[in-house]
N, C-alpha and C positions, 0 to 999 in steps of 0.2 A: 528172601523178602526184602531186606535192607539194600541188597544190590538191585533190586528192581527199582525201588524208590530212588537210589542214586542216579540210575539210568534214566528215569524219567524227567527228573530234575536237570540232568545234562542235556538232554534233549529239548526240553522246554527252554533253557538258557541260550542254547545254540539257535534255537528258532527265533528268539528276540534279537540276536545279534545280526542274524542275516537278514531279518525284516527291516532293521534300523539303517541298514546299509542302503536301502531305497530313500534317497532324499525327496520331499516333495517338490513339485515343481515350483510352488510360489517360494519356498524356501531357497531355491536357486536363485529366483529373481533378486532375493535379498542379499545374496552373496555377489552377484553380479554387480549391484551396487556398491557392495564394499570393496570391488575391484579383485575379488579372489575367481578368476577367471580360469585358471588351471584346476582348481577344486572343483569348480562348477562343471568342467568338462569330463573330469573322472566321474562325477556323480550322474552325468547325463548318459555316460557310457554303460552304466549299470542297467539301463533300461533297454528292453527288446521292442524297437519302434513298432514291429509289423504285428505284435500280440497286442498293443494298445488299444484302447477305444479311440473313436474319431475324437472325442472331446480331449482326450490326453494327448493324442497325436499333436493337435494344435498348440498345446500347451509346450510339448516337446520341441516343435519347430520354432517357436517364439524364443525358447531358450538358446537354441542353436543359432538363429539369426542374431540376436544380441551379441553372442560370442563372436561371431564372424565380423560384426560391426566393430566390436572393441578390439579386435586384432587388424583392423583397417582393412577387411577384405570386403569392400562395399557391394560389389558385384554380386557376389556369393550371398551376402546378407540380404539384399534386396530380392534375390529369387527365393531364398528361403522364406522370407516374410510374406511374399505374394503367395506362397502355398499356405500360409496361415489364412489368409483371406479366402482362399479357396474352400476351407472348412468352416467358413462363417456359420452355417447353420448349425453346425455342432459345438463350436467353440463357446466358451464363457465370454460375457460382454467384456470384461476387463482385459482378456486375452487379446480381442480385436482392437480394443482400445490402445493397449501397448504395442501391439503391432503397427498399427497407423503411427503412431507416434515416433517410431523408429524409422518409419518409411519417409516421413517428414523430415526427420534429421538427415538421412541420406539426400532426401531431395534438396535440402538447404546446402548440402557439402558439394554434389555432382549436379551441376546444370542439366545433364542430359535427362534427369528424371524430375526436375523441377515441375513439369506440367502437371503432374499428378497430384501437387500438393494441395490445390483449393478443394477437390473433391474429398480428400483425407481430413481436411479441417473440418469440412461441412459434417462428415460422419461422425467424426469426435464430438462435435457440438451437440449433436442429436444424443449421443450416448450420455454425455454430461448432464444435460437436461432430463433424460430418463431416469438416471440413478439420482439426481437432484445433489450432486456432490459439488461443494462450492471450489473446493481445489482444482478438480477436474474443469469447472467452468472456467477459472482464472488460466488454466493452461491452454484451454480452447480460445479464448479471446486473445491471449498472448501469441499464437501462431498468426492470427490475423493483424496483431499489431507490429509483429516481426516483419510480415509482408510488406506493411505501410512504411516502415523505417527503411527498408532496403530500397522502396520505390521512391523515397524521398517526399512522402506525402504525411508530413509532420502534423498537420491539423487533424487529420483524421487517426493518425496514430495516438494522439493525445486523447482523442475522444474515446478510442479503446482502452486507454491507460485509466479514464475517469471510471469506465465500467468495471474495470479490475478492482480499482480502489473501492467503489462501493460495495462489492462483493466481500473484500477482504475485511472492510470496516464491520459490516453486518454480521459476519462470522468470527470475529476477532482473531484473524489470521496474521499473527505479526510478523512471522517470518516472511510471508508473501508480502505484506505491506511495506516492509523494508526494501524489497525489491521493486516494488513497483514505484516507491517514492523516487530510488534512484534512477529509474527510467525516466520519470518526469524532468528531472534535472538535464539528462543526457538529451532528451527532445527539445529542451530550449536551447541547448548547447548548439544542436545542429541547426536550429532556426536563427541562431546568432544572437539570442537575448542572453546575453552572459551574466546580467545582474539576477535575472530568474534563475538561472543555473546555480548560481551562487546561493540564492536564498534555499532551493531545494537540497543541493549539496551540503550546506552547513547543516540544516536540520536532521539530513539523513546521517549524517556523520555522528551527531548528537545521539541519535537513537541506536546507531552502530555500537558506538563505544559502551552503551549500557547493555550489550549482549556478551560482551567480554569475549568475541570471537576474534582472536587476534588477526587471523588471515582476512577475514570481511572488513576489519578495520583498517589495516594496512592497505588493502585494496582502495577503499574509501579516501583515505589520506593521500594517496598516491595522485588520485582523481582530482583531489583538492590543489595540489601542488601545481599539476598543469593547467588547472584553470586559473590560478592565481597568476601563472606566468603568460597565459593568453591575456589577462586583464592587465599585465604589466606591472604587477604587485611582486617585484623580484625577490625582495627581502621576505615577505611572507611566505612565498612560494619555496624559497630556500630552506625555512624552518619546517614547513609541512613535509618536504622530501626527505630532511634529516631523519625526521621522527618515522617516517614510513620506511627508511632503511634499518632503521632498528628494531621495528616491528616485524619486518619482513625476514631478517636473522633470526629473530625468535621464533619464528613459525616455520622455519626450514623449507619454506617454499622456494626452491631455487629459481624457477621460472619466473616468479613475481619479482624475485631479488635481481635477476638478470635485466628485467623491465625497469626497475627503479634505477639500477645503476646507470642505464642509457639516459633515463629523464633527467637524472641529477647531474650528469655531464653538460646536458643541454642547459638547464637552469643555471648552472655555475657559470657557463659561457656567458648567458644573459646578464649575469651580476659582474661580468667583466674580470672573473676569476679564471684566467686562461689556463694557468699551470694545472690548478684543481681539476678543471674541466678535462684537460688532456688525459691527467692522472685516471679519472673514472672512465673516460673512453678506454683506455688501455684495461681497466679492471673489467669493463664489460667484455671485451674481446676475450681477455684470458678465461673468464669465468664460462664464456659460451663454447670454446675450445674444450674446457675442462669436462662440461656436462656431455658433449658429444663423445669425449673419450670414455666417461662414465657409463654412457649408454653401453657403447661398445663392449666394455668390460662386464656389465650387467647381463648381456645377452651370452658372452662366452661363459659367464658362471653360471648362468640357467642352463646351458646345454651340458655343463660339468655336472651339476647338481643332478640333472635328468639321468644322466649316465650312473652317478653313484646311487641314487635311489633304486634304479631298476637293478643293481648289483646286490643292494641291501636286500631287497624283496625276495630275490632267489635264496639268499642265506637265511631269511626270516622263515622261509617255507619249510625249510628242513627242520627248524625248531618248533613249528607250529603244532605237530602232532605231541610231543612231549608236553608243550604249554596247557593243551586242552585238558590233560589229566588233572592238572590243578585247579581250573577253572571253576568246577563244580563247588569245591571248598570255598572259593573266594566269592562266588555270587551268593552262596549261603550266609556268609559272614557280612555282605553287603546289604542282603535283604534285611537281616537283624537288626543291623546299623541303621537302615532307613526307616524301619518301623520305631526306632528308639528317638532318632532325630525327628521325625514326623510328630510323635507325640510331645516331645520337648518344645518343638516349635508351635503346636497348637495353643499349649499354655502360654507361652510368650506372646504369641499374637493376641490371643484373647485378652490377656492383661494389657496389651498395647493399645488396644481398640478400646478398651474400659475407660484408660487414662485420655486417649483421643477424644471420646465422646464428651468427657468431663470437661476439656479444654475448649472444644467446639461449643458447648452450651455456655460457658463463660463468656467466649468471645461474641456469641449471639447476643447475649444480654448487655454487653458493652456497646455493641453497635446500636441494638436498639435505644439505649439511653442516648447516645450521640446524636442519633436520628431524630429522637424525640426533641433535644435542644435545638437542632437545626431547623425542624418543622416550625417551633415557637418563634424563632427568630425570623423565619420567611412569612410567619403569619403576621408578625408585627409590621413587616415591609409592605406585605400586601394590603393591610388595613390602612397604612398610610396613603399608599396610592389610590386605594378606594375613596377615601376622604377627599384627596385632590380632585378626584373624578367629580365627586357629588358636589364640591364647592364649584367648580366649573360650569355644572350644569345650572346651579341656582343662579350664578352670574348671569348665564346666557339668558335664563328666563325673565330675569330682572330687566336686562337690557331690552329683551323683546316686549314684554308686557307694560312695564312702566314708562322707560324713556321713549319706547317706540310710539306709544299711545299719546304721550305728551308732544313729541315732534309732529305727530300727525295734525293734532289740535291746532298748533301753532301754524301749519302748513294752510290749513283750510282758512285760519284768520287772516294771514297775509293775503291769500287769494281775493278774499271778500273785500279787504281794504284797497287792494291793487285795482279791483273793478270799479269801487266806488269813488278812487281819487280821479280828479280830474286835471290836477297838478302834473304836468310832464316831470319835473324833477322829482317829485315824490314818488311818482310811478317807477321811475328808474331804480330809485333807492330801494323799493319795494321789490322790484324784480331782482335786483342782486341779492337781497336778503332771501328771496325764494330760492335761488339757485344755491347759495351756499347751504341753505336748509336741506335741500334734495341732496347734496354731497354728504352731509352730515348724517342724514337718515340711512344713505347707502352703506356708510362707514360702521353705524352702529348695526345695521342688519348683518353685514359681513362678518364682524366681530362676534356677535350673536351665533351665528351659524358655526363659526369657528370654534368657540367654546362648547358648541353643543355637540361637536362631532366627536366620535369616539375614535382614537388611535386604533387599537387593536380589536378585531372581531372575536366573537366567543370561540371561534374554531383555532385561535391561536395565531402566533405572529407570522409563521410561515404562510398560512391562507391569506392573512392580512397582506403579505408581500406579494402573493401571487393576483390579489384584486388589484392591488396598485400597478402591477405589470400589465395586466390585461386591459386596463383602462389606457396606458400608454400606447401599448402594442396596437390596439383597435384605433388609435388617433393617427398612426401611419408615420409618425415622426422618427420612431426608433423601434427596432425590433430586439427584443430583450429575452433571453434564455435564462430559466433558474433550473440549477441541478443541485439537488441535496440529497445526502445520505448519512447514515450513522446517527440520525438524532432519535434519541431514546428520552421519552417523557417529555415534559415541559419544564422550562426555566422559571425562575421568579418573575413577577409582573415587572419590576424594574428593570431586570436585565433584558427581558423581551423588548421593553420599550426602548432603551437605550440602544439595542441593536437594529430595530425597526427604524429609528431616527437616524443613525448612521448611514444605512443602505438608502434610505430616501434621501438624503443630502447628497451621495455619491451620484444617485440617478440624476438628480437636478444638475449637478456639475456637467454630466456627461450630456444632457439635453441643451443646457446653456453653451457650453464653451468648446466641445469636443468636435463637432461636426461629424458624428459618428452615424453610421447607419444600423450597426449591430453592436450587441454588448450581451456579456454573459455574466452570471452570478452564481457562483460554485460555493456552497455550504457544506462543510464536512464536520460531524460530530465525533470526537474520540472520548476515551474515559475521562479524561481531565482538562480536556479544551476543545475549542471550537474555532475551526478555521474558515476564514471567509476570504474568497478572492473575487474581484469585481474588475473585469477586463472589457475594453472597447476597442473598435477598429478607427478612432478617430485621428486627428492630427497630431495629437500629443503635446507634451510641453515638457521644458527642461525644469525637473525638479531635483533640488529645491532652491536652484538660483533663479527660476522664473519669479516675477515680479507678479504675475498671474494666479500664483498658487491660492491666493484669497485667505479670508477668514474661516470659510467652511471647512477647508482641509485642515486648518491649526485647531479649530474646535473639535474635529473628529479626533485628531492625534492627542490633544489634551485628554479627551474623554477616555480613550483607549488607556493611555498611561495611568488615569485615575484607577481603571479596573485592573492593572498591573498586567496589561497585554502588550502586543507589538504592532506597529503599524509601518509599512514599507510601501514606498512607491516605485515603480520601473515604468519611465516613460523618457522619452526625448523627441525633438522635433524632426530628426534626421529619419529615424525608422518609422515614426508614426506609432499610433497606439498607447494603450495606457494599462498597465496592470497594478491592481492594488491588493496587497495581502495584509489581511487582518488576524492575529491570533488572540483569543481571548481565553484565559482559564475558566473553567466551570468548577465551583466550590460545591 
């Protein structure tokens, strides 16, 4: 009886072992993302392709095609991935999406297949919409963005970037947002707007530093160094490239370090440090040769490792029978140990959850108290604004009812006196008085209407801004486009009023001075800030040296500074156009 029990346990354990050797296809995709190509090939070879269902055959071919792509066998990879498309009616949706994605990568690498890319982009966009997956939507738009960048259609590429930005902000995809923001700076660099490039690169570097990703930070610092070199800020460029070199060394990314060494040589040359520049050119060449030699050595070592592994497998096969005898007792021991650890883990986890719940309750209570204090402060500000609005309405009513009626009575009296007077000189005096009275009446009426008008509609400041833009667009004088995303909830009345007045003043400046035909207003809301970009295609001006910058921009800049925000202008008369960037913190 005991022997039969041991035999059953032995068979059950071996069944588990052999079952676990089949790695799921989705796990293989993860292994490939981690660069484990050889391990994935071994896992794939454990399957019998002909015995698989059509659905699993598509997954099998997808992994095989990706392996061929990573081994730079692009032609075979392309043919294998097309077989996946042939199984479209049986395959899972994400398998088709990934097959299209790698076909597009091949199309972007080999011009012979580039004609297939637009149809693949369209199919993946449809899949992204069906799955309502924001990351897939961004990937879809990115392919269109990449196509326009390659075709030098930078304005259309920028619009695609705004679409990706809106999706990332709405779904709080911080990693994607970091890359999108870097793309914006790159587009402006290609357009020749180096000041705008500097604005986006500086902000992107600041956000990247917060991630503590050494490699990503080093890449962006290298970009800043080259941008500063293009702006001929050679000393600042040298500081950045020195920092990038240190970070690249700590990240052990030798390809990036190789690029930085070459860039540093160019920057040292621009700083007229010719000996140091030559030294870094030689460092670059030496490292390039070293990497090539290391690659050859790595390939030889890999072949040797495969040979040694095969030899060890033969030796291990001889010991396998003996080891199987001890596996039953080991599995029994592991089983008992697992139960013990599971019970202990359950009690520890339960205790941890209890403490976590108490801490979360305490945190929620503190947040409620803080929110209550903020709500009281906002309520007092709103009450003050409401009082100011009420006082304006009262002044407007008094101007219209009392002073307006009195002026009308005087007007009638003057007209009667003028009709009865036969003296020409007195008649002229009365006529002049009548003209002055008419002008005064018109000014009082205008003042009354101005005081009586509400700045913001009941539907919020964005709708008020849209109403203002609609009126301007209908006039035919200027075509304005409003793009807004990431705006959650409403701001305080005072803040909304400030923002509306600023944008209204900027629109007035464009209409009065820019000779522009088109303008755009891009408003993006983040967790702790509000970004506003106002752009036009007008004649531009030299800021801040221009004498025409006026009181309006100075007042706006002062108002932004009072709100602890930032205000930047990118414009000159040579290239034309104007971009104004405003960032306001949201408390």
